[in-house]
Z-matrix of the N, CA and C atoms (Angstrom, degrees):
N
C 1 1.450
C 2 1.521 1 107.69
N 3 1.345 2 116.47 1 132.66
C 4 1.459 3 119.61 2 177.41
C 5 1.523 4 110.01 3 -129.87
N 6 1.304 5 117.06 4 178.13
C 7 1.464 6 121.50 5 -175.98
C 8 1.514 7 113.46 6 -70.07
N 9 1.336 8 118.01 7 -21.73
C 10 1.452 9 120.53 8 -178.04
C 11 1.517 10 110.96 9 -88.35
N 12 1.317 11 116.97 10 -42.66
C 13 1.456 12 120.63 11 -175.65
C 14 1.514 13 112.69 12 -74.57
N 15 1.301 14 118.41 13 -29.27
C 16 1.447 15 120.16 14 -179.89
C 17 1.498 16 111.69 15 103.68
N 18 1.295 17 116.05 16 -137.46
C 19 1.455 18 121.74 17 -174.88
C 20 1.518 19 110.29 18 -105.65
N 21 1.306 20 115.61 19 161.28
C 22 1.460 21 119.89 20 178.96
C 23 1.509 22 110.02 21 -67.66
N 24 1.313 23 116.08 22 136.27
C 25 1.460 24 120.76 23 179.48
C 26 1.513 25 110.57 24 -104.00
N 27 1.318 26 115.77 25 -167.84
C 28 1.454 27 120.34 26 179.64
C 29 1.522 28 109.15 27 -68.32
N 30 1.263 29 117.18 28 144.00
C 31 1.446 30 121.83 29 177.99
C 32 1.517 31 113.33 30 78.91
N 33 1.320 32 118.79 31 9.94
C 34 1.443 33 121.67 32 176.50
C 35 1.513 34 114.03 33 88.10
N 36 1.338 35 119.53 34 -9.89
C 37 1.462 36 121.73 35 179.75
C 38 1.513 37 110.56 36 -80.66
N 39 1.313 38 116.14 37 163.20
C 40 1.454 39 120.54 38 179.07
C 41 1.515 40 111.58 39 -92.63
N 42 1.295 41 115.43 40 155.05
C 43 1.451 42 122.00 41 175.30
C 44 1.519 43 107.34 42 -88.90
N 45 1.304 44 117.65 43 129.61
C 46 1.451 45 122.80 44 -179.48
C 47 1.527 46 108.95 45 -83.49
N 48 1.332 47 116.05 46 87.96
C 49 1.468 48 119.99 47 -178.07
C 50 1.514 49 112.23 48 -67.65
N 51 1.326 50 117.65 49 -34.95
C 52 1.465 51 119.83 50 178.75
C 53 1.527 52 109.92 51 -65.02
N 54 1.326 53 117.38 52 -45.10
C 55 1.458 54 121.08 53 177.58
C 56 1.523 55 111.59 54 -62.45
N 57 1.343 56 116.22 55 -39.27
C 58 1.462 57 120.05 56 178.16
C 59 1.528 58 110.37 57 -65.09
N 60 1.318 59 117.36 58 -41.16
C 61 1.466 60 120.51 59 178.75
C 62 1.530 61 110.56 60 -63.33
N 63 1.322 62 116.70 61 -39.56
C 64 1.465 63 119.97 62 178.19
C 65 1.524 64 111.40 63 -65.93
N 66 1.330 65 116.67 64 -39.47
C 67 1.470 66 119.79 65 178.16
C 68 1.527 67 110.86 66 -66.35
N 69 1.328 68 116.89 67 -42.22
C 70 1.460 69 119.88 68 176.14
C 71 1.523 70 111.29 69 -62.44
N 72 1.332 71 116.14 70 -38.94
C 73 1.462 72 120.05 71 176.87
C 74 1.517 73 112.16 72 -63.80
N 75 1.321 74 116.94 73 -37.23
C 76 1.466 75 120.37 74 176.45
C 77 1.528 76 110.59 75 -63.22
N 78 1.325 77 115.91 76 -40.94
C 79 1.465 78 119.75 77 177.26
C 80 1.516 79 111.75 78 -62.45
N 81 1.322 80 116.54 79 -42.91
C 82 1.467 81 119.82 80 178.63
C 83 1.522 82 112.30 81 -67.81
N 84 1.317 83 117.34 82 -33.43
C 85 1.461 84 121.24 83 175.96
C 86 1.525 85 109.83 84 -58.09
N 87 1.323 86 116.11 85 -47.98
C 88 1.462 87 122.40 86 -177.34
C 89 1.525 88 111.74 87 -70.64
N 90 1.322 89 116.60 88 -45.46
C 91 1.466 90 119.97 89 -169.36
C 92 1.517 91 115.04 90 -93.53
N 93 1.329 92 118.98 91 -15.97
C 94 1.466 93 119.89 92 -176.91
C 95 1.527 94 113.05 93 -130.56
N 96 1.315 95 118.29 94 -51.13
C 97 1.455 96 120.68 95 -173.28
C 98 1.529 97 112.29 96 -65.79
N 99 1.328 98 118.04 97 -51.25
C 100 1.463 99 121.00 98 -179.32
C 101 1.527 100 111.47 99 -62.87
N 102 1.346 101 120.15 100 -46.88
C 103 1.466 102 117.77 101 178.40
C 104 1.533 103 112.96 102 -63.31
N 105 1.325 104 117.58 103 -36.28
C 106 1.473 105 119.36 104 177.72
C 107 1.525 106 110.88 105 -65.02
N 108 1.320 107 116.71 106 -39.89
C 109 1.463 108 120.89 107 176.47
C 110 1.524 109 110.48 108 -61.02
N 111 1.314 110 117.17 109 -44.09
C 112 1.465 111 120.66 110 178.97
C 113 1.522 112 111.58 111 -65.25
N 114 1.316 113 117.22 112 -42.38
C 115 1.468 114 119.88 113 179.20
C 116 1.523 115 111.41 114 -62.71
N 117 1.316 116 116.85 115 -35.04
C 118 1.462 117 121.03 116 -178.72
C 119 1.527 118 112.23 117 -76.12
N 120 1.332 119 117.94 118 -22.76
C 121 1.467 120 120.05 119 -173.53
C 122 1.522 121 113.62 120 -122.29
N 123 1.291 122 120.07 121 14.95
C 124 1.471 123 121.24 122 -171.72
C 125 1.523 124 114.77 123 -81.63
N 126 1.290 125 119.31 124 -8.97
C 127 1.457 126 121.63 125 -174.29
C 128 1.534 127 114.28 126 -71.39
N 129 1.306 128 119.12 127 -31.19
C 130 1.457 129 122.12 128 -171.47
C 131 1.520 130 116.10 129 -64.17
N 132 1.282 131 119.85 130 -30.61
C 133 1.453 132 122.54 131 -178.73
C 134 1.522 133 113.61 132 102.47
N 135 1.331 134 117.51 133 -15.63
C 136 1.464 135 119.83 134 179.87
C 137 1.520 136 111.20 135 -63.64
N 138 1.322 137 116.79 136 -38.23
C 139 1.463 138 119.65 137 -179.34
C 140 1.528 139 111.40 138 -64.39
N 141 1.334 140 117.08 139 -34.31
C 142 1.463 141 120.02 140 -178.52
C 143 1.524 142 111.15 141 -61.58
N 144 1.323 143 117.16 142 -34.86
C 145 1.469 144 120.58 143 179.00
C 146 1.533 145 111.73 144 -71.51
N 147 1.321 146 116.65 145 -23.21
C 148 1.466 147 120.94 146 -178.38
C 149 1.527 148 113.33 147 -95.19
N 150 1.317 149 117.23 148 -6.28
C 151 1.463 150 120.94 149 -175.28
C 152 1.521 151 111.38 150 -66.36
N 153 1.328 152 117.02 151 120.44
C 154 1.470 153 119.50 152 176.61
C 155 1.526 154 109.91 153 -78.78
N 156 1.313 155 117.86 154 162.24
C 157 1.466 156 118.84 155 173.71
C 158 1.532 157 109.42 156 -64.58
N 159 1.304 158 116.03 157 142.62
C 160 1.468 159 120.85 158 -178.02
C 161 1.521 160 111.49 159 -60.19
N 162 1.329 161 117.35 160 -33.82
C 163 1.469 162 119.64 161 -178.98
C 164 1.528 163 111.80 162 -64.51
N 165 1.332 164 118.01 163 -21.05
C 166 1.462 165 121.21 164 177.17
C 167 1.529 166 111.21 165 -97.54
N 168 1.334 167 116.52 166 -38.83
C 169 1.469 168 120.72 167 -176.59
C 170 1.521 169 112.06 168 -65.60
N 171 1.320 170 116.72 169 -42.36
C 172 1.467 171 121.03 170 -173.96
C 173 1.529 172 112.03 171 -64.67
N 174 1.338 173 119.62 172 -59.55
C 175 1.475 174 117.56 173 -179.01
C 176 1.525 175 112.47 174 -68.26
N 177 1.329 176 116.93 175 -33.22
C 178 1.457 177 119.55 176 178.27
C 179 1.512 178 111.97 177 -61.01
N 180 1.330 179 116.03 178 -43.72
C 181 1.455 180 118.45 179 -179.96
C 182 1.523 181 111.92 180 -71.29
N 183 1.319 182 118.21 181 -36.03
C 184 1.471 183 120.21 182 177.73
C 185 1.529 184 110.69 183 -59.40
N 186 1.317 185 116.40 184 -43.19
C 187 1.466 186 119.94 185 179.49
C 188 1.529 187 111.49 186 -70.30
N 189 1.324 188 117.10 187 -42.73
C 190 1.466 189 120.47 188 178.16
C 191 1.524 190 111.18 189 -61.63
N 192 1.323 191 116.10 190 -43.29
C 193 1.459 192 120.95 191 -179.73
C 194 1.526 193 110.62 192 -62.06
N 195 1.319 194 116.79 193 -45.69
C 196 1.473 195 120.09 194 -179.97
C 197 1.529 196 110.37 195 -61.50
N 198 1.320 197 116.76 196 -46.35
C 199 1.463 198 120.01 197 -179.40
C 200 1.527 199 111.37 198 -62.89
N 201 1.322 200 116.74 199 -40.43
C 202 1.463 201 121.23 200 -178.80
C 203 1.524 202 111.37 201 -67.34
N 204 1.314 203 116.52 202 -46.68
C 205 1.470 204 120.39 203 -178.86
C 206 1.525 205 110.42 204 -62.56
N 207 1.305 206 116.29 205 -44.63
C 208 1.466 207 118.95 206 -178.99
C 209 1.528 208 111.35 207 -69.33
N 210 1.330 209 117.91 208 -33.64
C 211 1.466 210 120.78 209 176.87
C 212 1.529 211 110.53 210 -68.36
N 213 1.331 212 117.12 211 -38.83
C 214 1.460 213 120.18 212 179.27
C 215 1.523 214 111.91 213 -67.42
N 216 1.315 215 116.92 214 -24.98
C 217 1.469 216 119.94 215 178.19
C 218 1.520 217 111.63 216 -66.73
N 219 1.319 218 116.67 217 -21.60
C 220 1.456 219 120.66 218 179.40
C 221 1.520 220 113.53 219 -82.79
N 222 1.324 221 117.58 220 10.43
C 223 1.464 222 123.56 221 179.01
C 224 1.528 223 111.98 222 53.90
N 225 1.347 224 116.50 223 64.59
C 226 1.465 225 119.60 224 -179.83
C 227 1.529 226 111.36 225 -69.52
N 228 1.304 227 115.77 226 168.47
C 229 1.465 228 120.74 227 177.18
C 230 1.528 229 109.06 228 -64.51
N 231 1.307 230 115.73 229 167.95
C 232 1.467 231 120.54 230 -179.61
C 233 1.525 232 110.66 231 -61.23
N 234 1.311 233 117.15 232 -40.62
C 235 1.473 234 120.63 233 179.43
C 236 1.524 235 110.65 234 -65.33
N 237 1.320 236 116.98 235 -45.16
C 238 1.468 237 120.51 236 179.37
C 239 1.527 238 110.26 237 -64.16
N 240 1.326 239 117.06 238 -39.88
C 241 1.461 240 120.28 239 178.92
C 242 1.529 241 110.57 240 -62.81
N 243 1.323 242 116.98 241 -40.24
C 244 1.463 243 121.39 242 178.42
C 245 1.528 244 110.44 243 -62.94
N 246 1.320 245 116.83 244 -42.31
C 247 1.468 246 120.26 245 177.07
C 248 1.523 247 111.20 246 -64.14
N 249 1.329 248 116.61 247 -41.80
C 250 1.462 249 120.34 248 178.42
C 251 1.524 250 111.29 249 -62.70
N 252 1.332 251 116.60 250 -43.53
C 253 1.466 252 119.90 251 179.43
C 254 1.525 253 111.71 252 -66.24
N 255 1.336 254 116.72 253 -36.35
C 256 1.467 255 120.17 254 176.19
C 257 1.517 256 111.64 255 -63.88
N 258 1.330 257 115.88 256 -43.86
C 259 1.467 258 120.02 257 177.13
C 260 1.519 259 110.69 258 -63.59
N 261 1.330 260 116.89 259 -40.39
C 262 1.457 261 121.31 260 179.10
C 263 1.536 262 110.90 261 -63.75
N 264 1.332 263 117.13 262 -42.54
C 265 1.465 264 121.08 263 178.66
C 266 1.526 265 111.05 264 -64.11
N 267 1.334 266 117.31 265 -43.46
C 268 1.470 267 120.43 266 178.73
C 269 1.530 268 110.71 267 -64.56
N 270 1.327 269 116.12 268 -41.11
C 271 1.462 270 119.57 269 177.54
C 272 1.521 271 112.04 270 -65.52
N 273 1.330 272 116.55 271 -39.86
C 274 1.467 273 120.15 272 178.58
C 275 1.527 274 110.30 273 -63.89
N 276 1.312 275 116.32 274 -37.39
C 277 1.467 276 120.58 275 176.90
C 278 1.525 277 109.96 276 -59.86
N 279 1.326 278 116.55 277 -48.92
C 280 1.461 279 120.48 278 178.89
C 281 1.529 280 111.22 279 -62.87
N 282 1.329 281 117.16 280 -36.35
C 283 1.464 282 121.81 281 179.28
C 284 1.531 283 111.68 282 -64.27
N 285 1.337 284 117.41 283 -44.18
C 286 1.459 285 121.45 284 -174.37
C 287 1.528 286 113.98 285 -82.02
N 288 1.328 287 118.89 286 -21.94
C 289 1.461 288 120.66 287 -176.66
C 290 1.533 289 113.62 288 -55.93
N 291 1.347 290 120.75 289 -46.95
C 292 1.470 291 119.28 290 -179.90
C 293 1.534 292 113.87 291 -65.89
N 294 1.319 293 117.49 292 -14.69
C 295 1.464 294 121.47 293 -178.83
C 296 1.529 295 111.05 294 -93.17
N 297 1.320 296 116.98 295 -42.04
C 298 1.459 297 120.65 296 -167.32
C 299 1.521 298 116.24 297 -104.55
N 300 1.314 299 118.47 298 -22.24
C 301 1.464 300 120.15 299 -172.21
C 302 1.522 301 110.65 300 -100.95
N 303 1.344 302 116.42 301 123.53
C 304 1.465 303 119.40 302 176.00
C 305 1.527 304 110.51 303 -63.04
N 306 1.296 305 115.91 304 141.67
C 307 1.455 306 120.54 305 179.31
C 308 1.511 307 110.19 306 158.86
N 309 1.317 308 116.07 307 -178.73
C 310 1.471 309 119.65 308 -175.67
C 311 1.532 310 114.04 309 -66.99
N 312 1.317 311 117.72 310 -22.91
C 313 1.471 312 119.87 311 -178.62
C 314 1.525 313 112.69 312 -100.00
N 315 1.325 314 117.53 313 6.97
C 316 1.466 315 119.69 314 177.64
C 317 1.519 316 109.19 315 -69.44
N 318 1.288 317 115.43 316 137.92
C 319 1.464 318 120.88 317 178.36
C 320 1.525 319 110.53 318 -70.47
N 321 1.318 320 115.94 319 153.53
C 322 1.462 321 121.13 320 172.93
C 323 1.526 322 108.57 321 -67.21
N 324 1.310 323 117.00 322 167.99
C 325 1.466 324 120.28 323 179.53
C 326 1.535 325 111.41 324 -58.37
N 327 1.345 326 119.94 325 -48.15
C 328 1.466 327 118.37 326 176.96
C 329 1.539 328 112.03 327 -63.94
N 330 1.326 329 116.48 328 -35.18
C 331 1.467 330 120.37 329 178.35
C 332 1.521 331 111.87 330 -64.28
N 333 1.341 332 116.96 331 -41.02
C 334 1.470 333 120.76 332 178.00
C 335 1.529 334 110.76 333 -63.17
N 336 1.329 335 115.99 334 -41.57
C 337 1.472 336 120.00 335 179.01
C 338 1.527 337 110.63 336 -61.82
N 339 1.311 338 116.52 337 -49.13
C 340 1.462 339 121.22 338 -179.31
C 341 1.531 340 110.93 339 -62.71
N 342 1.312 341 116.53 340 -44.73
C 343 1.464 342 123.55 341 -179.74
C 344 1.528 343 110.71 342 -55.84
N 345 1.329 344 116.86 343 -49.19
C 346 1.469 345 120.55 344 -176.81
C 347 1.530 346 112.43 345 -76.32
N 348 1.336 347 117.47 346 -41.71
C 349 1.464 348 118.79 347 -179.24
C 350 1.529 349 112.52 348 -67.43
N 351 1.331 350 117.63 349 -31.37
C 352 1.463 351 119.17 350 175.77
C 353 1.522 352 111.79 351 -76.85
N 354 1.324 353 116.61 352 -33.25
C 355 1.469 354 119.93 353 -178.11
C 356 1.533 355 112.22 354 -71.63
N 357 1.319 356 117.50 355 -36.20
C 358 1.472 357 120.48 356 -172.86
C 359 1.533 358 113.23 357 -54.28
N 360 1.323 359 120.32 358 -53.75
C 361 1.476 360 117.57 359 -179.59
C 362 1.522 361 112.62 360 -71.44
N 363 1.339 362 117.22 361 -32.03
C 364 1.462 363 118.76 362 -179.63
C 365 1.523 364 112.12 363 -68.58
N 366 1.334 365 117.19 364 -33.15
C 367 1.461 366 120.31 365 177.48
C 368 1.527 367 111.62 366 -72.56
N 369 1.316 368 117.82 367 -18.03
C 370 1.465 369 121.11 368 176.48
C 371 1.529 370 113.04 369 -84.33
N 372 1.324 371 118.23 370 -15.43
C 373 1.467 372 120.26 371 -176.50
C 374 1.530 373 113.51 372 -59.46
N 375 1.344 374 120.41 373 -41.87
C 376 1.472 375 117.83 374 176.88
C 377 1.533 376 112.21 375 -61.82
N 378 1.323 377 116.96 376 -35.15
C 379 1.468 378 119.85 377 177.78
C 380 1.523 379 110.69 378 -68.17
N 381 1.312 380 117.50 379 -37.36
C 382 1.465 381 121.00 380 175.97
C 383 1.534 382 109.23 381 -63.77
N 384 1.323 383 116.81 382 -38.19
C 385 1.467 384 120.16 383 176.74
C 386 1.526 385 110.65 384 -63.07
N 387 1.332 386 117.16 385 -38.49
C 388 1.464 387 120.00 386 176.67
C 389 1.524 388 111.16 387 -61.25
N 390 1.322 389 116.05 388 -44.32
C 391 1.464 390 120.29 389 178.75
C 392 1.526 391 109.59 390 -61.06
N 393 1.331 392 116.73 391 -44.15
C 394 1.462 393 121.04 392 -178.99
C 395 1.530 394 111.97 393 -64.49
N 396 1.325 395 116.95 394 -28.34
C 397 1.475 396 121.47 395 -179.31
C 398 1.523 397 112.70 396 -89.24
N 399 1.331 398 117.24 397 4.99
C 400 1.451 399 119.95 398 176.38
C 401 1.516 400 115.45 399 99.13
N 402 1.319 401 117.78 400 2.03
C 403 1.475 402 121.45 401 177.18
C 404 1.529 403 108.93 402 -99.77
N 405 1.324 404 115.75 403 58.98
C 406 1.461 405 121.16 404 -173.01
C 407 1.527 406 112.51 405 -59.50
N 408 1.320 407 117.39 406 -45.71
C 409 1.470 408 119.80 407 -176.39
C 410 1.523 409 110.85 408 -62.34
N 411 1.326 410 117.81 409 -45.66
C 412 1.459 411 121.20 410 179.41
C 413 1.514 412 112.26 411 -65.22
N 414 1.330 413 116.97 412 -44.21
C 415 1.460 414 120.57 413 179.55
C 416 1.512 415 112.75 414 -63.97
N 417 1.328 416 116.31 415 -44.10
C 418 1.470 417 119.20 416 179.49
C 419 1.521 418 111.62 417 -69.02
N 420 1.328 419 117.23 418 -34.72
C 421 1.464 420 119.79 419 176.66
C 422 1.525 421 110.40 420 -65.31
N 423 1.335 422 117.22 421 -39.24
C 424 1.458 423 120.45 422 177.91
C 425 1.526 424 110.36 423 -64.62
N 426 1.318 425 117.83 424 -43.65
C 427 1.466 426 121.25 425 178.32
C 428 1.522 427 110.10 426 -61.23
N 429 1.322 428 117.35 427 -43.83
C 430 1.466 429 120.63 428 178.64
C 431 1.528 430 110.70 429 -64.52
N 432 1.320 431 117.00 430 -40.01
C 433 1.455 432 120.37 431 179.12
C 434 1.519 433 113.11 432 -65.78
N 435 1.328 434 116.72 433 -25.43
C 436 1.465 435 120.85 434 -179.79
C 437 1.534 436 113.28 435 -87.48
N 438 1.322 437 118.18 436 -0.87
C 439 1.468 438 120.40 437 -178.20
C 440 1.527 439 114.95 438 -58.36
N 441 1.323 440 120.67 439 -30.63
C 442 1.473 441 117.64 440 176.26
C 443 1.530 442 114.09 441 -61.20
N 444 1.323 443 118.79 442 -22.75
C 445 1.466 444 120.47 443 -179.42
C 446 1.532 445 112.24 444 -63.73
N 447 1.330 446 120.34 445 -52.20
C 448 1.469 447 117.65 446 176.92
C 449 1.523 448 112.25 447 -65.71
N 450 1.325 449 118.09 448 -27.87
C 451 1.468 450 119.65 449 174.76
C 452 1.524 451 110.41 450 -66.34
N 453 1.330 452 116.99 451 -37.85
C 454 1.471 453 120.79 452 175.71
C 455 1.526 454 110.07 453 -65.08
N 456 1.334 455 116.87 454 -39.98
C 457 1.466 456 120.24 455 177.64
C 458 1.522 457 110.76 456 -61.81
N 459 1.308 458 116.05 457 -40.66
C 460 1.454 459 120.80 458 177.51
C 461 1.532 460 110.90 459 -64.67
N 462 1.323 461 117.59 460 -42.39
C 463 1.468 462 121.54 461 179.08
C 464 1.529 463 111.27 462 -64.12
N 465 1.335 464 116.90 463 -41.76
C 466 1.468 465 120.83 464 178.48
C 467 1.531 466 109.74 465 -63.48
N 468 1.318 467 116.34 466 -41.31
C 469 1.465 468 120.19 467 178.77
C 470 1.524 469 110.97 468 -64.74
N 471 1.318 470 116.53 469 -42.48
C 472 1.464 471 120.40 470 -179.80
C 473 1.533 472 110.51 471 -62.69
N 474 1.332 473 116.82 472 -43.13
C 475 1.473 474 120.30 473 178.10
C 476 1.524 475 110.83 474 -61.84
N 477 1.323 476 116.75 475 -38.71
C 478 1.454 477 120.89 476 178.77
C 479 1.534 478 110.24 477 -64.40
N 480 1.322 479 116.71 478 -45.12
C 481 1.470 480 120.99 479 178.97
C 482 1.529 481 110.18 480 -60.57
N 483 1.310 482 117.33 481 -45.03
C 484 1.470 483 120.45 482 178.99
C 485 1.521 484 111.50 483 -62.95
N 486 1.324 485 117.41 484 -40.81
C 487 1.467 486 120.68 485 178.69
C 488 1.525 487 110.61 486 -63.77
N 489 1.314 488 116.78 487 -39.94
C 490 1.467 489 120.82 488 177.67
C 491 1.528 490 110.64 489 -64.60
N 492 1.323 491 116.51 490 -40.82
C 493 1.466 492 120.28 491 178.91
C 494 1.527 493 111.20 492 -64.42
N 495 1.337 494 117.36 493 -41.07
C 496 1.468 495 120.99 494 179.09
C 497 1.510 496 111.35 495 -67.25
N 498 1.324 497 117.48 496 -31.48
C 499 1.463 498 121.48 497 -179.10
C 500 1.524 499 112.47 498 -78.08
N 501 1.301 500 116.70 499 -10.43
C 502 1.455 501 121.53 500 -179.19
C 503 1.526 502 109.75 501 -70.29
N 504 1.319 503 117.92 502 132.60
C 505 1.477 504 119.69 503 179.83
C 506 1.530 505 111.31 504 -69.56
N 507 1.330 506 116.45 505 156.93
C 508 1.473 507 118.44 506 176.85
C 509 1.524 508 109.41 507 -58.79
N 510 1.223 509 119.74 508 130.81
C 511 1.451 510 124.31 509 -176.24
C 512 1.513 511 110.19 510 123.39
N 513 1.324 512 116.29 511 -16.88
C 514 1.449 513 120.71 512 169.94
C 515 1.499 514 117.87 513 93.64
N 516 1.334 515 120.20 514 -12.22
C 517 1.464 516 120.45 515 -177.90
C 518 1.523 517 110.08 516 -104.04
N 519 1.310 518 116.38 517 137.42
C 520 1.466 519 119.26 518 178.86
C 521 1.520 520 111.23 519 -64.60
N 522 1.302 521 116.16 520 152.81
C 523 1.476 522 120.72 521 -178.20
C 524 1.504 523 111.04 522 -73.49
């Protein structure tokens, strides 16, 4: 056991804490950093012109994310890892644009809820595969890093519920 590898794991092997930290960081990039960047810069209108249709962004990002996570599990070189993270960041940008950026391709409130709630467990499947293949620390770190995504889905749903309540006419029954 050394300071880089971490602690001894099951079967006498070491846990790759550095790899787990990188996987958790990838999850946070997708689920927190990119959406925060979009929220901070969405007012200008430039993002609206770049927003892909949700029907293309959603499955495209799910496949890109799976390929990236599984490729990173193979401990690529630093250059390859940088390319993978760049692709992941660009894909995450395309994934979040239909949810967060006002414009003609923004999803409706129910569409945003469905989009995020369906994506959350599917984006965890590559991490579950890592755990099943013996990379428990990396897979669990990725799942933990992706936790802001279902929280965002919950926030979008809550905003939708509040908007529906405000739109309700006095008397309590919807029009």
